[in-house]
N, C-alpha and C positions, 0 to 999 in steps of 0.2 A: 072756808071759819079764817085762815090765812091773810084771805084776800081784805077781812075788815077786818082781822089786826093791824096789817100794812098801813090802811086809812086812818084807822086810828090814831096810829102813831104816826103818822102822818099830818094828824090834823093836829096832834100834838107839839109837835116839832114845829108845825106853823106858827101855829100859837103863841110860841114859847118866844121864837124870831120874830115874830111880832113886836112884842111886848120889848124887847133889844132893842130893837131898832123903831122904837115908840109911832106904829103905824097900826096898831092894834083898832084903832076907832074908825078906820076905813076899810075893813075888813069882815069879812062875815066867816061864819063856819065852812062854807065849800071852798072862800079863796084862803084859808088856812089851809085847807090840806092840800091844794093846790102848792104853794107857796110849799110846803114841808116833802112833797112828793117830786116838785121838779127842783127842790133846793138839794134834796138827796140824791136826784142825779147830778149837779155841778156837782157838788162834794165828792160822791163815786168818780168823775173824771176829773177833778185839779187834784182834789186832796190823799183819798185813797189810795193815789201809788207812792206818793212821798212817805207816809205815814203806812201803810199795805195792811190796813182794814178795811172792812167793805163797810155799805152802807144800808138802812132799811130796805133799799130796793133789790138790794142781794141776801135779803133777810139775814142779815148780820143784827140780831138785837143786842148784844153787847154795849156798853158806857160807850169805849168806843165807838164804836157804830154807831151810835146814835148821836154821840158829840160830830162827828164828821158828817151824817147830814145836816143840823145841827148848823154850822159852819157852812156849808152848802146854801141854806136855806138866807141866813144873814147877807151871804155873799150877794145873792138874788133881791135878797130886798133892797140888798145900796145901790143896787144896779140901776133896779125899779124907781129909786128916788132921784140918783143922778141924773137919768134920764127924764122923771115928770118935771124937775124942778127945771128943766132947760127948755122946755113948753113955756110959752106966753099964755096966762091964764085969762 
């Protein structure tokens, strides 16, 4: 059951991050899930040591843990946008 909650929360975090970064039209639900979960990993490595809270990947579903995961997802989308703009279309 925790696995499905983790996927659901990851999808919501990815969706919110894509709304913040204005990339929602380019992503589906699966990519939102991936962005939320991978973003939580990035937040866990970069932000968690600074603020002392976990992420959704560490089963911390508190408000601070969700915020750290969201910031990590926004960082991930920012990096993806930076890389994609550098390419010739």
